[in-house]
N, C-alpha and C positions, 0 to 999 in steps of 0.2 A: 740762571743756569738751571738746565733740566736733568743732567747726569755728569757723571765724570769726564766723558768724553769732551763734552761742552767746555767744562773748566778747564781741561788741559788745553783745549783749542784757544780759548780766552788768555790764557797764562802765556802760550806760544807767540800768540798776537801782540800783546803788551811787551813781552821780552824782545820781540822783534822790532816793535815800534820805537822802544825806550833806548834800545843800543844800535838803532839803525842797521839792523842786519839784513839788509839787502844789497843786491848788485844789481847792474844791469848788462845785458848783453846786447851784441847788434847783430840783425839779419839783414844782408843786402837786399835791396828791390832793383831786379834786374830788368833792363829793356829786351822784350822779346823780339826786337826788331834788330839791333846791333851789338847786344850783349854788354852794353855800357851799364854803369852802376847810376840808377836815378838818386839813391839815397838808402838810409838805414832806418828799419824800424827798432825801436828800443824796446827791449823786453825785462820784464822784472824777474828775479830769482831770488830765493831765500837762501842766505849763507850757510845756515844749518840744515837745510834740507828737509825739515821738519814738515813742510806744507808745499804743495805744486803751486803755480802760478794761480792757477783758477781758485784752488781752496783758500788761497791768501786773500783774493778779491772777494770771495763770498764769505769769508769770516769777518772780513773789516766791513762789508755791508750789513752782516748780521748783528755785529756789535757796534754800529754807529761810528766805524773808525776810517771810513772811505777817505775822508778829506784828509785826513792826517796821512794815511798811506799813500795816497797819490801826491801829497805836497812831497814826501820824502822821495817817493818815486822819481818826480820831474827833477828833484834836486840833483838825485844820484845819476841818473840820465845825463844831464847836462854836464855835470862834472865828468865822467866818463868819456863824453863824446869830445869833450874839450882835451882830455889827455890824449885821446887817439887823433885828434887833430882833423877831425871830420870837416870837410868841406861842402859833401853833397847835402841833400835834403834830410832832414831829420823827422821822422815819423813818430810822434809821441801818443799814446793812446791816452784818452781823458774822458771822463764820463759826464754826462748832461749835468749832474750835480756840482761837480769842480767847475765845470764850465762856467757856471753860474757865479763862481768867486773869482770875479774879474781883477781886483786889486791884488788878491794873493798870487794868482797866475802872472800877472805882468810884474810884480815884485821879483818872483823866482827867475822869469825869462829875459825881462829887459836888460837887467845888469849883465847876465850872461852874453847876450846878444852884442852889447856894445864892448864888452871885453875879448871876443873871440871873433869879430869881425864877421859875423854870421847874420844876415838879414832876416827880419821877421818872416819875409816871404819864404824862407828856406826851412821853416819850422811848421810841417803839417800836423793839424791836431786830427787824430783819428778818434771820430767821436763813435763811442761805444754806447749801446743802449740796453741795459740788462730790464729796464722797466721805465715806464713813463713817469717822470718825477714833476715835470712841470708842465704846463699847457703849451700847445704847439705854439701859440702867439709868443709866450715868455722864451721858449725853445729857439724861434725864429730870432727873436731881437737879440739873443745871446751870440747867435751864429752871426748875424750881420755886424755886431760889435767887433768879433774878432777879424772878420773880412776887412773892416774899415781900418782895422789897425795893419792890415796887410799879411795877416796868417792865411794858409790855406788850409782846406777843410777837407778830409778823407771822410766817406762813409766806411764803417768797417763791417765785416762778415755779412754782406749782402747776400742773402739766402739762407742765413740761419732763422731758426724760429722766432728770435726777437727783431728781425730785421724786415723792412717793408719798403715797397717802391715809393709809398707815400713819403718817406723820409728824402728822398732824391728832390722832390719839389719843395720841400721846406728848406733843406739845406743848399741846394744847388752847388755840389761838392765838385772840387777840381780833380778829386780821385774818388773812384769807387773800387772797393775791395770785396771781390768774391770769395763768398766762405769756403772753406777746404772741402765740405761735403759736397759742395756743387762740382768740384775740381776732380773729386776721387774716381778714377777709372773712367774718366770723360772720353777716352777714346772708344769706350765699348757702349756708351750710352747716348742715343741719339737725340733723347729728350733734353739731357743736359747740354748736348751741343747747341740744340737750337735756343736754348735759354741763353746760353753765354753769347752766341752770335748776335741775337737780338738786343743784349745789354752792350755789346760793342758797337751796335748801330747807333742805339740811345745815346751812348757816351759821346759818340763822334758828332751826333747833332747838337749837343747841348755844350761841347767844348771840354768833355771831362775825360780821364784816361781810365783804363780798366786794369786792376791789380789781381791777377789771380794767386790767392794764398794756398798754401799748402802742396805745391809741386812735388810729388814724390816718385816719380818715374820718367824715363825717357819717353815713353808712349803718351802721357799726359802733357809733357813739355812739346812734343811735336804736334800734337792735336791742337794745343792751345796756339802754337804759331799758325796752325792752318786757319784757325778762327780769326786770326788777326787780332788777338789779345795783346794790349799794349805794353804790359810789364808783368813779372811774376816774382814769387817768392817762395821759397820751401827747402825742406831737406836736401831734395836731390840737386838743387842748386848751389846752395851752401848752408850749413848749421848755423845757428846763431853761436856768436863767441865774443869773449870779452875785448880780443884785440881784432883788428881788422885784417884781412887776408884778401888778396887780388882772387878774382875768379879763376877758377882751374881751367887749363889750356883745353881739356876734353870738352867741357861745357861751353865754353866760348866757341869752339870750332862746331858743336852740334847745333848752337842756336843760328850761327851763320849758315851752316850747310842746309838746315831745315829752311831758312828763309829763301836760299837759293833754288831749291828744289820745288818750293811751294808756288810754282809757276808754269803756267802752258807753253811759255816761249822763253826759255831760259837762255838762248842764245844770245840774244839782245841784252847785254850786260849794261849796266850804267857807266863802266869804265869808258866807253865809246864817246860818252858826252861830257866826262870830266875835264875842268879847265882849271889851271892853277888861278887864284884869285888872292887879292890883297889880304895879308895876315898880319897881326899886331900881336905883341904879348900881353898878357893879361894885367901887368903891371902899369901899363902906360897910361899916363894921365888922361882924363876926360878931356880936358882943354886940348890936349895934342890929336887926339880923335877928331875933336871939332875942327881944327886946323886941316886935317885930313880929308875930310868930307869936304870942306869949303874950296880945297886946291883942286879935287878932282868931282866936278859935278856930276859926272856919270857914274861915279862910285857909289852902288846901292846898299853894299853891306860888307862886312868883313869878319874873318875869323879869327878868334883869339887863341892863339897856339904857343904853348911852352913846350920846349923840348919834342916837339913833334905831335903831341896830346892835344887834340882841340878841348879848350876849356869852356867855350861858349861862342856867342855870336852877337853882334850888333848890326842892325840894320839903320838906314838913315832915317827912316820913319819914326821907327820906336825912339832912337837917341834924340831926335829933336822934340818929340813928343815930351821926353823927359825934361830936357832942358828948358823947354817952352812953358812949363809951368811956373807958378809964382816962385820966386827966389831958387828955380832950377839951376842956372848956371853957377850962381854964387855957392849954391848947396853942393854941388857935384864936380865943379871945375878941378878942383886940386886933389880930389879921388881918384883911386885908380879906375881904371873902365871896367874891372871885375865887379865892381859895386853895382853896377846897372847892366850888365851884359845878361843875354839870355841863355839860361842854363839848360832849357828844355828844348833845344833845337832838334831838328830831324837830322840824324846821321844814318848813313847806310854802308854796308860792306861794298866794296867797287864791283864783287861779282854778283850782287844782286840785279834780277831783271829789271829792265826799265819798265816793264809793265806792273810791277810789284811796287817800285818806287813813286810811280805815278799815283798809285792806289794809296799809299801811305800819306803822299803829299798833300792829296785831297780830301785826306780825312782829318787834317789839323784844324784847330778851332780857326774861325775867321780871321781874326787879327793876325793869324801867321800864315794864312792860307798861300800867300805868293812869295813867301821869304824863299831864299835858296836852299838847296838840300847839300848837306856837307857830305862828302864822300872819305871813307877812311879804307885804309889798306893795313892789314894787321894791326887794327886799332890804331894806327896812326893817320895823321892828315895826308890827304891824297890830292884833294881837290873839290871844285863846287859844281853845281848844275842850276841852271836858272829854271823856274817853271815853263817860261816860254819855249827854250830848248827842249824840255821835257815833251810838252804837248805836240812840238812840231815833229820830234821823232816818232811820238806814238802814232802820229796820223800816217806818217811814211811807212812806219812797221805794219798797221792795218791793211793798207793798200797792197803791200808787199805780201802779206799772207792771205789776202783774197786771192792771189794769182794761184796758191798752192792749196786751194779747197778742193776736195772731191764734188763735182757737179751734182751726182746724185743725193748724199747725204749732207753735204755741206760742212764735213769735218776735214780736219787738216790731213793732207797727204804725205807722200813719202819724204819729201824736204823737211818740213818740220818734224817728223818722227824721227827721221836720223838725227836732227839737231837735239831733240829731247834725249834719246838714248845716249847720245855722245856726253851731253850734260850728266846724266846719271853716272856714267862710268867715271868720270872725272870727281864725282863726289863721294864723301862717305856716308850721306844719308840712308836711311833703310828703305828700300823699295820693293815693289812687287809689279812685274809686268804679265800682263794678260793677252795672250794671245787667243783671239775668236775664230773659230772656223765652222762652217756648215756642212754638216756630213750628208752626203747623197745629193749636193745641190747641182752636180751636172746633169744628174739623171732627171732632176725637176726641171732644169732648163729645156733639156732636149724634148721632155714631154708637154710642159706648160707654155714654152717660150720665153723670151728675154724677158718681155715687158714684165710678166708674173714675177719672172726672178728677180727684177729688181724690186719688186714690191715686198719681196722677203727681206732683201739686203737691206731696204729703207727700214722695214719693220724691226730688224735686228739692231739697227743704229739707234732707233727709239728706245728700245729695251735697253740697251747699254748705257745710253745717256741717262735714263731715268733710274738706273740703279748703282752708278759709279757716282762716288763722293764727287761734288760739286767743284773741289779744287783738284781735282785729277786732270791729266792730260787723255783725250781719246781722238786716235787717228784711224784712218780709214786707209789701210795698205792698197787696196783695191780688190774687185771683185767681192766674194763673200768673205774677206780677210779682214779683220780689225784688232787693233791694239789698244789697251789701256795701262796707263802708267799711275801707280797708287803709291803715295808716300807711307804705306804703312806694311806690316806682314801679315794684318788680320783681313783676309781676303774671302775666306771660306763662306761666309754668310752672304757675300756680295755675288760669288760664283751660283751658288744654290738659289739666289732671289733671279738671276738672269735665265739660269736653267728652266725654273719654275715657270717663269713669265712667258719664255720662249715655246715651251712645250703646251702650255695653256692656250696659245695663240695660233700653233702650227695648223690646226682643222681651217682657219679662215684662207689658207692659200690653196687647199684641196678640194676636189669634188667629193660629193658624198658618196659616190662609189668607190674612190680610193680611199676615204676615210673608213668605210666599212671593212674593206679588204685590209687596210694597215700596210699597205705597199703599191707601188706602181711598176709597169713593166716597160722597160727602156733597153736602149742597146748599150752592151757594156764596151770598153775599151778593145776588146778582140772582136766586136763586130756580132755578136751573138745576143739574143734578147735573154733578159734577166730580170727577176724580181729585186726591186730596190725598197727598202723600208722607208717610211715618211723622214722627212729631214729632222735632224738633231742638231745639236750643237755640242761642240767639243772645245774645251778651254784649257790652254796650256799655260800653266802659270810659272815664271822665273823668278825668283828672288836673290838678293845677295846675302839672305840670313846665315847661308852656311858656304857660299861661294863667292868669289870675286872674279869679275869679268874685265878682261882687259881691252875687249875691243866689241863693236856691234856684231861681229862675225861670230864672235864666240857665243854671244845671247842668242843669235838666231839659229846657231847650231844646236845648241841645248833646247831652245824652244821647239825646232822641228822633231828633235827625238821624243820629247814628251808629248807631242802633239799626235805622233803615229802611234805611242800606246794608248792615247786618248781614243782614237779612231778605231781601235780594236775591241772597244766596249760598245755592245750594240743598243746604246741609248746614249741620251745627252748626258755629259760627265765632265767632270774637272780632274787635274793632276797637278800638285804642286810640288816642285822640285824643292 
């Protein structure tokens, strides 16, 4: 001991361990696709509040009590999850040191699993790494042992100082948890967005799922949904608590609405493809499911539905793979189907766009790539759709959309624009609508001709596409008028970048004589010759931050008023309502 504070710290730790003065709280891990609860992370708390969770762990490491602390924590975590009757996945933090204590861990967990009907596959080991205690070979052997026992593995705090991409290749985790420092203010940080997007692509390619930790604002939530992050947790979604609470309605609606708005073609919703399919209850015996599949040879899958809530799915392939193993039928035939059902099935809200659904479906691991997609309405079972029907409809939509593209810019025309605006009005998600118009464009056309006018129009379309977020909608109203729909209120920098790019390129479209003069001479609408400044751009921005619009007409009227004010400014400018 070096000083009084060290002595106090040691005594507090000893007292806590001797009297088992800790308790556990649960924080839900939420699907950012359909707002369902994947599972709960169990977190440690000191009853006496003498130490924070991190101080508790650090002191246990310092005084070589980490095994004792983790044993106590896991025991309490399992006891409290039993009291809460948790049936979802249970995420438990575990250090590489404790991971090595296989017999101790099994003693704690296996009895609990048998008594509470929780499969070992529902226990997720969140591997933390404060320091490298064992060689990579030993660490890898430990991981492989637990996977062999059917536990699933999550990498914790990827993006923190202790975590590295090398751990992914060693662990091959089912879940990858992104550190909260990577998530904080991600809506304002393009580098963080690029990192998270690449992590999602990596996870999709290796059959893992991304979990974003520490979500603390609506803007962070929306951006993570835009980036196709699979799951999230954080104080904004729900704070850790000793008892379990359902997800708040406003959070549920925001997740659903953000997914709906996050599409270029929201008018084609998955509702149109939904069909009722065979459903069974989760307590039906495996032997009865076997009879059902044999009776109907065309039946490929079924949803397990209890009181309108989908608990899981079972596919013909996975079902007979399970039963076809040695002793498979005798082992499972008299168990309820819930024992072998798929709990990580893809479910989507009935208002989600077909394009978004096909993207989610094709991002699944290879072994579930062609499973049906479950459709929910108000979180209740609504129907299913097959991948075959999804692909056929997607091709049909692409052909139909091609008919409504502007021939000059290749951007969606007025019909898709109206459909997107209609969808916006009917949703509660935040949005900004940017209307673009070239100032003095008619004068330019009269002097330089329509062919050169088309070059400016095409140039502006490229500038807009290069500066608008990739998950946004961009449309060509006609002539020199464009529109962009962005799922955010933060558009100032976007407008400034577009104006800067347009102004720096404008000289490409004028003769040196006109550039030197900074004007052209053309006939005005009254038939008289007049000096017109070089073309500039006006951007009128309408948002629902302070106003609610009930129709496209109201939106267009407001945008027209803002555009008039913009055009009174003798340079490129933007105004936001």
